[in-house]
Each structure stands twice: as C-alpha cells, then as structure tokens.
N, CA and C atoms as a LAMMPS dump frame, in Angstrom:
ITEM: TIMESTEP
0
ITEM: NUMBER OF ATOMS
363
ITEM: BOX BOUNDS ff ff ff
-5.0000000000000000e+02 5.0000000000000000e+02
-5.0000000000000000e+02 5.0000000000000000e+02
-5.0000000000000000e+02 5.0000000000000000e+02
ITEM: ATOMS id mol type element x y z
1 1 1 N -12.768 -236.136 -67.848
2 1 2 C -11.343 -236.222 -67.76
3 1 3 C -10.872 -235.997 -66.323
4 2 1 N -11.257 -234.858 -65.751
5 2 2 C -10.819 -234.565 -64.392
6 2 3 C -11.701 -235.243 -63.342
7 3 1 N -12.877 -235.682 -63.747
8 3 2 C -13.776 -236.348 -62.798
9 3 3 C -13.169 -237.666 -62.313
10 4 1 N -12.432 -238.359 -63.169
11 4 2 C -11.777 -239.598 -62.744
12 4 3 C -10.735 -239.314 -61.653
13 5 1 N -9.968 -238.264 -61.848
14 5 2 C -8.958 -237.891 -60.85
15 5 3 C -9.644 -237.512 -59.542
16 6 1 N -10.71 -236.736 -59.648
17 6 2 C -11.454 -236.334 -58.451
18 6 3 C -12.007 -237.556 -57.723
19 7 1 N -12.638 -238.457 -58.458
20 7 2 C -13.217 -239.647 -57.827
21 7 3 C -12.152 -240.493 -57.139
22 8 1 N -11.026 -240.688 -57.793
23 8 2 C -9.958 -241.489 -57.177
24 8 3 C -9.398 -240.816 -55.927
25 9 1 N -9.127 -239.537 -56.029
26 9 2 C -8.544 -238.813 -54.898
27 9 3 C -9.497 -238.775 -53.707
28 10 1 N -10.745 -238.426 -53.955
29 10 2 C -11.722 -238.369 -52.867
30 10 3 C -11.984 -239.767 -52.317
31 11 1 N -12.012 -240.768 -53.183
32 11 2 C -12.222 -242.134 -52.721
33 11 3 C -11.147 -242.605 -51.773
34 12 1 N -9.896 -242.409 -52.148
35 12 2 C -8.802 -242.853 -51.279
36 12 3 C -8.72 -242.026 -50
37 13 1 N -8.992 -240.719 -50.086
38 13 2 C -8.978 -239.893 -48.882
39 13 3 C -10.103 -240.276 -47.92
40 14 1 N -11.276 -240.583 -48.453
41 14 2 C -12.381 -241.007 -47.593
42 14 3 C -12.106 -242.368 -46.973
43 15 1 N -11.52 -243.289 -47.741
44 15 2 C -11.17 -244.595 -47.168
45 15 3 C -10.11 -244.451 -46.08
46 16 1 N -9.141 -243.588 -46.308
47 16 2 C -8.114 -243.366 -45.289
48 16 3 C -8.708 -242.711 -44.045
49 17 1 N -9.617 -241.761 -44.234
50 17 2 C -10.262 -241.12 -43.088
51 17 3 C -11.124 -242.104 -42.308
52 18 1 N -11.802 -242.992 -43.02
53 18 2 C -12.614 -244.01 -42.346
54 18 3 C -11.724 -244.954 -41.542
55 19 1 N -10.594 -245.339 -42.101
56 19 2 C -9.675 -246.221 -41.38
57 19 3 C -9.124 -245.537 -40.137
58 20 1 N -8.762 -244.265 -40.261
59 20 2 C -8.27 -243.524 -39.102
60 20 3 C -9.377 -243.387 -38.057
61 21 1 N -10.606 -243.186 -38.514
62 21 2 C -11.726 -243.069 -37.596
63 21 3 C -11.95 -244.333 -36.796
64 22 1 N -11.776 -245.483 -37.416
65 22 2 C -11.961 -246.74 -36.696
66 22 3 C -10.755 -247.086 -35.828
67 23 1 N -9.563 -246.752 -36.289
68 23 2 C -8.371 -247.126 -35.53
69 23 3 C -8.116 -246.217 -34.335
70 24 1 N -8.135 -244.914 -34.551
71 24 2 C -7.826 -244.013 -33.431
72 24 3 C -8.954 -243.03 -33.128
73 25 1 N -9.746 -242.701 -34.123
74 25 2 C -10.848 -241.767 -33.911
75 25 3 C -10.461 -240.307 -33.982
76 26 1 N -9.177 -240.018 -34.07
77 26 2 C -8.72 -238.63 -34.087
78 26 3 C -7.576 -238.445 -35.081
79 27 1 N -7.509 -237.26 -35.623
80 27 2 C -6.347 -236.815 -36.374
81 27 3 C -5.822 -235.607 -35.614
82 28 1 N -4.943 -235.89 -34.671
83 28 2 C -4.415 -234.839 -33.805
84 28 3 C -5.527 -234.174 -33.013
85 29 1 N -5.428 -232.868 -32.855
86 29 2 C -6.486 -232.102 -32.208
87 29 3 C -7.394 -231.441 -33.234
88 30 1 N -7.202 -231.773 -34.513
89 30 2 C -7.911 -231.079 -35.571
90 30 3 C -9.226 -231.741 -35.958
91 31 1 N -9.268 -233.053 -35.969
92 31 2 C -10.458 -233.764 -36.422
93 31 3 C -10.774 -234.914 -35.473
94 32 1 N -12.051 -235.071 -35.18
95 32 2 C -12.53 -236.21 -34.411
96 32 3 C -13.557 -236.928 -35.272
97 33 1 N -13.273 -238.157 -35.633
98 33 2 C -14.133 -238.913 -36.544
99 33 3 C -14.902 -239.947 -35.737
100 34 1 N -16.215 -239.783 -35.688
101 34 2 C -17.085 -240.712 -34.971
102 34 3 C -17.296 -241.973 -35.794
103 35 1 N -17.736 -243.084 -35.18
104 35 2 C -17.978 -244.324 -35.936
105 35 3 C -19.026 -244.171 -37.04
106 36 1 N -20.072 -243.374 -36.803
107 36 2 C -21.075 -243.13 -37.846
108 36 3 C -20.442 -242.427 -39.043
109 37 1 N -19.601 -241.45 -38.776
110 37 2 C -18.909 -240.756 -39.86
111 37 3 C -17.956 -241.691 -40.589
112 38 1 N -17.337 -242.619 -39.866
113 38 2 C -16.454 -243.592 -40.512
114 38 3 C -17.227 -244.47 -41.481
115 39 1 N -18.423 -244.882 -41.096
116 39 2 C -19.258 -245.691 -42.005
117 39 3 C -19.663 -244.895 -43.237
118 40 1 N -20.044 -243.636 -43.037
119 40 2 C -20.422 -242.786 -44.17
120 40 3 C -19.226 -242.558 -45.085
121 41 1 N -18.063 -242.29 -44.506
122 41 2 C -16.852 -242.078 -45.303
123 41 3 C -16.455 -243.34 -46.065
124 42 1 N -16.649 -244.502 -45.458
125 42 2 C -16.363 -245.763 -46.149
126 42 3 C -17.272 -245.916 -47.368
127 43 1 N -18.553 -245.637 -47.203
128 43 2 C -19.48 -245.719 -48.332
129 43 3 C -19.137 -244.746 -49.444
130 44 1 N -18.801 -243.525 -49.063
131 44 2 C -18.427 -242.52 -50.063
132 44 3 C -17.148 -242.935 -50.785
133 45 1 N -16.183 -243.455 -50.03
134 45 2 C -14.927 -243.873 -50.637
135 45 3 C -15.094 -245.008 -51.629
136 46 1 N -15.887 -246.003 -51.262
137 46 2 C -16.125 -247.131 -52.17
138 46 3 C -16.878 -246.665 -53.406
139 47 1 N -17.908 -245.824 -53.223
140 47 2 C -18.665 -245.305 -54.36
141 47 3 C -17.773 -244.495 -55.29
142 48 1 N -16.9 -243.682 -54.726
143 48 2 C -16.007 -242.856 -55.553
144 48 3 C -15.029 -243.713 -56.336
145 49 1 N -14.456 -244.731 -55.701
146 49 2 C -13.507 -245.582 -56.421
147 49 3 C -14.196 -246.418 -57.495
148 50 1 N -15.407 -246.869 -57.234
149 50 2 C -16.149 -247.585 -58.277
150 50 3 C -16.518 -246.648 -59.417
151 51 1 N -16.877 -245.419 -59.076
152 51 2 C -17.208 -244.434 -60.107
153 51 3 C -16.012 -244.064 -60.965
154 52 1 N -14.822 -244.072 -60.395
155 52 2 C -13.62 -243.735 -61.162
156 52 3 C -13.286 -244.807 -62.185
157 53 1 N -13.731 -246.024 -61.946
158 53 2 C -13.43 -247.118 -62.863
159 53 3 C -14.533 -247.357 -63.895
160 54 1 N -15.612 -246.598 -63.82
161 54 2 C -16.742 -246.769 -64.72
162 54 3 C -16.551 -245.945 -65.997
163 55 1 N -17.565 -245.977 -66.85
164 55 2 C -17.543 -245.153 -68.058
165 55 3 C -17.509 -243.68 -67.678
166 56 1 N -17.128 -242.842 -68.628
167 56 2 C -16.951 -241.422 -68.338
168 56 3 C -18.252 -240.763 -67.897
169 57 1 N -19.373 -241.121 -68.508
170 57 2 C -20.634 -240.484 -68.116
171 57 3 C -21.015 -240.833 -66.686
172 58 1 N -20.724 -242.067 -66.264
173 58 2 C -21.003 -242.449 -64.876
174 58 3 C -19.991 -241.81 -63.926
175 59 1 N -18.77 -241.66 -64.381
176 59 2 C -17.746 -241.007 -63.57
177 59 3 C -18.13 -239.567 -63.271
178 60 1 N -18.633 -238.868 -64.28
179 60 2 C -19.055 -237.477 -64.101
180 60 3 C -20.27 -237.411 -63.181
181 61 1 N -21.205 -238.345 -63.338
182 61 2 C -22.387 -238.357 -62.474
183 61 3 C -22.006 -238.628 -61.021
184 62 1 N -21.073 -239.549 -60.815
185 62 2 C -20.621 -239.841 -59.451
186 62 3 C -19.916 -238.63 -58.861
187 63 1 N -19.105 -237.951 -59.642
188 63 2 C -18.422 -236.749 -59.147
189 63 3 C -19.431 -235.675 -58.755
190 64 1 N -20.484 -235.508 -59.547
191 64 2 C -21.504 -234.513 -59.229
192 64 3 C -22.259 -234.88 -57.957
193 65 1 N -22.68 -236.13 -57.838
194 65 2 C -23.439 -236.556 -56.661
195 65 3 C -22.576 -236.491 -55.405
196 66 1 N -21.341 -236.979 -55.496
197 66 2 C -20.451 -236.914 -54.337
198 66 3 C -20.118 -235.473 -53.97
199 67 1 N -19.922 -234.632 -54.972
200 67 2 C -19.64 -233.227 -54.701
201 67 3 C -20.794 -232.545 -53.98
202 68 1 N -22.003 -232.79 -54.446
203 68 2 C -23.162 -232.203 -53.775
204 68 3 C -23.323 -232.756 -52.366
205 69 1 N -23.127 -234.066 -52.21
206 69 2 C -23.277 -234.685 -50.884
207 69 3 C -22.239 -234.154 -49.906
208 70 1 N -20.988 -234.073 -50.333
209 70 2 C -19.941 -233.562 -49.442
210 70 3 C -20.153 -232.087 -49.109
211 71 1 N -20.568 -231.314 -50.1
212 71 2 C -20.818 -229.898 -49.869
213 71 3 C -21.943 -229.705 -48.853
214 72 1 N -23.041 -230.427 -49.047
215 72 2 C -24.164 -230.31 -48.118
216 72 3 C -23.806 -230.828 -46.731
217 73 1 N -23.001 -231.89 -46.663
218 73 2 C -22.56 -232.425 -45.377
219 73 3 C -21.701 -231.403 -44.635
220 74 1 N -20.825 -230.721 -45.349
221 74 2 C -19.989 -229.688 -44.732
222 74 3 C -20.786 -228.489 -44.266
223 75 1 N -21.731 -228.047 -45.089
224 75 2 C -22.563 -226.905 -44.708
225 75 3 C -23.455 -227.278 -43.521
226 76 1 N -24.015 -228.483 -43.541
227 76 2 C -24.846 -228.936 -42.426
228 76 3 C -24.039 -229.004 -41.141
229 77 1 N -22.816 -229.473 -41.223
230 77 2 C -21.969 -229.522 -40.043
231 77 3 C -21.631 -228.147 -39.501
232 78 1 N -21.555 -227.167 -40.376
233 78 2 C -21.27 -225.802 -39.929
234 78 3 C -22.497 -225.139 -39.313
235 79 1 N -23.668 -225.405 -39.898
236 79 2 C -24.88 -224.727 -39.469
237 79 3 C -25.582 -225.466 -38.324
238 80 1 N -25.686 -226.797 -38.432
239 80 2 C -26.381 -227.617 -37.424
240 80 3 C -25.446 -228.691 -36.893
241 81 1 N -24.52 -228.358 -36.01
242 81 2 C -23.538 -229.346 -35.545
243 81 3 C -24.105 -230.394 -34.593
244 82 1 N -25.334 -230.22 -34.131
245 82 2 C -25.919 -231.167 -33.193
246 82 3 C -26.552 -232.381 -33.874
247 83 1 N -26.696 -232.362 -35.186
248 83 2 C -27.272 -233.5 -35.907
249 83 3 C -26.307 -234.678 -35.909
250 84 1 N -26.818 -235.916 -35.907
251 84 2 C -25.912 -237.075 -35.951
252 84 3 C -25.143 -237.12 -37.276
253 85 1 N -23.857 -237.334 -37.192
254 85 2 C -23.016 -237.407 -38.388
255 85 3 C -22.493 -236.065 -38.851
256 86 1 N -23.002 -234.982 -38.291
257 86 2 C -22.536 -233.637 -38.652
258 86 3 C -21.748 -233.078 -37.47
259 87 1 N -20.509 -232.715 -37.708
260 87 2 C -19.674 -232.22 -36.627
261 87 3 C -19.425 -230.729 -36.789
262 88 1 N -19.005 -230.11 -35.711
263 88 2 C -18.704 -228.68 -35.735
264 88 3 C -17.214 -228.42 -35.844
265 89 1 N -16.429 -229.443 -36.153
266 89 2 C -14.988 -229.257 -36.305
267 89 3 C -14.754 -228.392 -37.548
268 90 1 N -14.134 -227.221 -37.401
269 90 2 C -13.984 -226.311 -38.535
270 90 3 C -13.173 -226.9 -39.694
271 91 1 N -12.093 -227.614 -39.375
272 91 2 C -11.271 -228.174 -40.445
273 91 3 C -12.042 -229.227 -41.231
274 92 1 N -12.765 -230.066 -40.528
275 92 2 C -13.538 -231.112 -41.188
276 92 3 C -14.594 -230.518 -42.116
277 93 1 N -15.328 -229.529 -41.613
278 93 2 C -16.367 -228.89 -42.427
279 93 3 C -15.754 -228.167 -43.626
280 94 1 N -14.639 -227.495 -43.409
281 94 2 C -13.989 -226.784 -44.518
282 94 3 C -13.507 -227.755 -45.592
283 95 1 N -12.923 -228.886 -45.188
284 95 2 C -12.478 -229.88 -46.167
285 95 3 C -13.639 -230.447 -46.955
286 96 1 N -14.748 -230.708 -46.282
287 96 2 C -15.918 -231.247 -46.984
288 96 3 C -16.504 -230.226 -47.959
289 97 1 N -16.556 -228.971 -47.557
290 97 2 C -17.094 -227.934 -48.439
291 97 3 C -16.203 -227.761 -49.668
292 98 1 N -14.894 -227.718 -49.471
293 98 2 C -13.968 -227.549 -50.597
294 98 3 C -14.005 -228.768 -51.515
295 99 1 N -13.994 -229.968 -50.945
296 99 2 C -14.049 -231.186 -51.766
297 99 3 C -15.367 -231.271 -52.527
298 100 1 N -16.451 -230.862 -51.899
299 100 2 C -17.742 -230.877 -52.574
300 100 3 C -17.813 -229.88 -53.713
301 101 1 N -17.342 -228.669 -53.469
302 101 2 C -17.348 -227.652 -54.526
303 101 3 C -16.45 -228.074 -55.686
304 102 1 N -15.323 -228.713 -55.372
305 102 2 C -14.429 -229.178 -56.432
306 102 3 C -15.101 -230.282 -57.258
307 103 1 N -15.854 -231.159 -56.617
308 103 2 C -16.554 -232.222 -57.338
309 103 3 C -17.596 -231.672 -58.287
310 104 1 N -18.371 -230.694 -57.834
311 104 2 C -19.379 -230.075 -58.7
312 104 3 C -18.69 -229.358 -59.858
313 105 1 N -17.603 -228.65 -59.561
314 105 2 C -16.866 -227.939 -60.612
315 105 3 C -16.331 -228.904 -61.667
316 106 1 N -15.721 -230.006 -61.248
317 106 2 C -15.168 -230.944 -62.234
318 106 3 C -16.268 -231.589 -63.063
319 107 1 N -17.404 -231.884 -62.452
320 107 2 C -18.507 -232.478 -63.213
321 107 3 C -19.039 -231.508 -64.263
322 108 1 N -19.205 -230.254 -63.873
323 108 2 C -19.69 -229.247 -64.821
324 108 3 C -18.651 -229.005 -65.909
325 109 1 N -17.387 -228.911 -65.534
326 109 2 C -16.324 -228.672 -66.514
327 109 3 C -16.217 -229.826 -67.51
328 110 1 N -16.287 -231.064 -67.045
329 110 2 C -16.216 -232.206 -67.956
330 110 3 C -17.432 -232.267 -68.873
331 111 1 N -18.596 -231.903 -68.366
332 111 2 C -19.797 -231.877 -69.2
333 111 3 C -19.687 -230.812 -70.274
334 112 1 N -19.239 -229.615 -69.908
335 112 2 C -19.077 -228.554 -70.902
336 112 3 C -17.984 -228.891 -71.912
337 113 1 N -16.927 -229.539 -71.472
338 113 2 C -15.865 -229.961 -72.382
339 113 3 C -16.388 -230.99 -73.376
340 114 1 N -17.201 -231.909 -72.906
341 114 2 C -17.787 -232.913 -73.789
342 114 3 C -18.706 -232.253 -74.816
343 115 1 N -19.496 -231.262 -74.383
344 115 2 C -20.399 -230.566 -75.306
345 115 3 C -19.61 -229.786 -76.357
346 116 1 N -18.525 -229.121 -75.935
347 116 2 C -17.695 -228.396 -76.901
348 116 3 C -17.076 -229.332 -77.914
349 117 1 N -16.641 -230.49 -77.444
350 117 2 C -16.042 -231.479 -78.344
351 117 3 C -17.074 -232.012 -79.333
352 118 1 N -18.299 -232.227 -78.885
353 118 2 C -19.357 -232.733 -79.759
354 118 3 C -19.755 -231.674 -80.797
355 119 1 N -19.729 -230.399 -80.43
356 119 2 C -20.12 -229.347 -81.361
357 119 3 C -19.066 -229.156 -82.44
358 120 1 N -17.801 -229.36 -82.133
359 120 2 C -16.75 -229.175 -83.138
360 120 3 C -16.625 -230.392 -84.046
361 121 1 N -17.101 -231.543 -83.595
362 121 2 C -16.954 -232.761 -84.401
363 121 3 C -18.022 -232.906 -85.438
C-alpha cells in the first residue's frame, strides 16, 4: 500500500535531481550533483516509477531494493567520500539515508500487513 507512494515519490525526486544535475549541477550551496550521480539517479528514478506501476509484490520488492541501495549509497558517501559517485555533502547523504530507511520500512510494513491480512482471511 505505502510502497507505491514511496516508489512514486522517490522516482520523481530522483528524476528531478538528475535533471537538475544535468542542467546546473548544483542546488544552491547545499548539493553538488556530478554527471555520474545524475545517471545513477536517472536509473533509480525510472526503476522506481516502473515499480510503482507494477503488481504489489513487485512494488514492495522495488521499494526494498531501492531503500537498501539508497541507504548504502548514503552511508558510503558519509564514510568513504573519495569513491566515485559517493559525495561528502552532508545534506545529500542525509537525504539518501532517510529515503533508504523509509523504503526498507515501507517494504517491511507492507509485507507484515499482507501477512496479517492473509492470517485473518
């Protein structure tokens, strides 16, 4: 249920971030989006939007995979900022960590909700 909302929201935000990365490369003084990150964000955005339009089981799987990927990308950017595609911008890393944790939470919550519904039926 909530995984569809998560996939749509993260998909559109990643597509918008990728577009900003290609057009200006910066969001004020807070975020600097490199071309490699724009390509990764474009892929994540397309995958999330396709996952939001799929069956519920695929939507939940996409939310879980995207949540784990974003969480790990944010943690990697905080711990190893010298790696390609991983930045040390605090706002960027914090947004990725929060979005990733939210994706994992929604996937787990939707799975547990489905199990509760199956047990009562």
